[in-house]
N, C-alpha and C positions, 0 to 999 in steps of 0.2 A: 535489462535484466528483469525477468518476471519473478514475482514472489507470490506464494499461495496465501489465501486467507488463513489457513491452518498455521503457517509459519508466522504470520502476523500475530495471531492469537498467542503463540508461544513467546513471542518477544514482548508484546505490550498488553496482553490480557484480552479476554473475550469481549467484554463490554466495549472497550475502546476500539478493538479491532472491528467489531460490528459497525460502530459509528463511522470509523474511517473508511471502511469498504463501501458502506452505503453512500457516503458523501462522494467518494471517487466515482462510483457507478452512476449516480444521478446528477451530480453537479459539476462534473469536470470533463474535459476532453481526453482523459487518460484512457489508454487501451486496457479494457477489462475483458477477460474471457471467463465465461461461466463454466465452472467445473462440473463434471458429470457426477451424479450420485450423491451430491451433498446440497442441502437446501441453503441458499444464500452464499454458497462458496464460490469465490472468484479467484482469478490470478490477475495481477496488474503489474504494469511496468513501473518499478520503483524509481527509475531514472526520470521518466516522464512526470511522475508524481512529485518528485523533488523539484524539478524545473517549474512545474505549474504552481506549486505552493510558494515559490519565491516571488512570483509576479504579483505586484501590488499587495504584498503580504501585510503591510502596515495598515491598509484600509479594509482588510478582510479578516474578521475574528476567527473564522474556521481555519483559514490558512495559517494564521499565527498559532492556533492551538495545535494543529496537526503537523506542522513543519518539524518540530523536534522529534516527533515519533517517526516520521518518514526518514529523517536523518539516522535515527537509531536502527531502523530496518535496513537502510543502505549499509550501515556499518556491520550489521549481523550478516548480511549477504557476503560482504567482502571477507569476513572472518570464518565463514563456513565453507571449507574446501570441497566437501563431498555432497554437493547438491545435485539432484536430478536435473536433467536438461529440460527447462520449462519455457524455452524460447518460442515455441509454436503456439 
């Protein structure tokens, strides 16, 4: 399931969203898609982010920091029924 950086901002705030999205885009194998018309706006697969952040989390401070926020994003997606299809 893809989530937009705008949705991430809504759930966890702009500053943290910017850090999370930058980390995912530059330091992880997560599928990130650059959105048209918005600077630094991306969509990313929250399921992939969740799986990636679990791997060796105890030895990676950023994974430990971001995991609870990614879990919150996953919960948000599950509880928001009328989301546009962002699978592409």
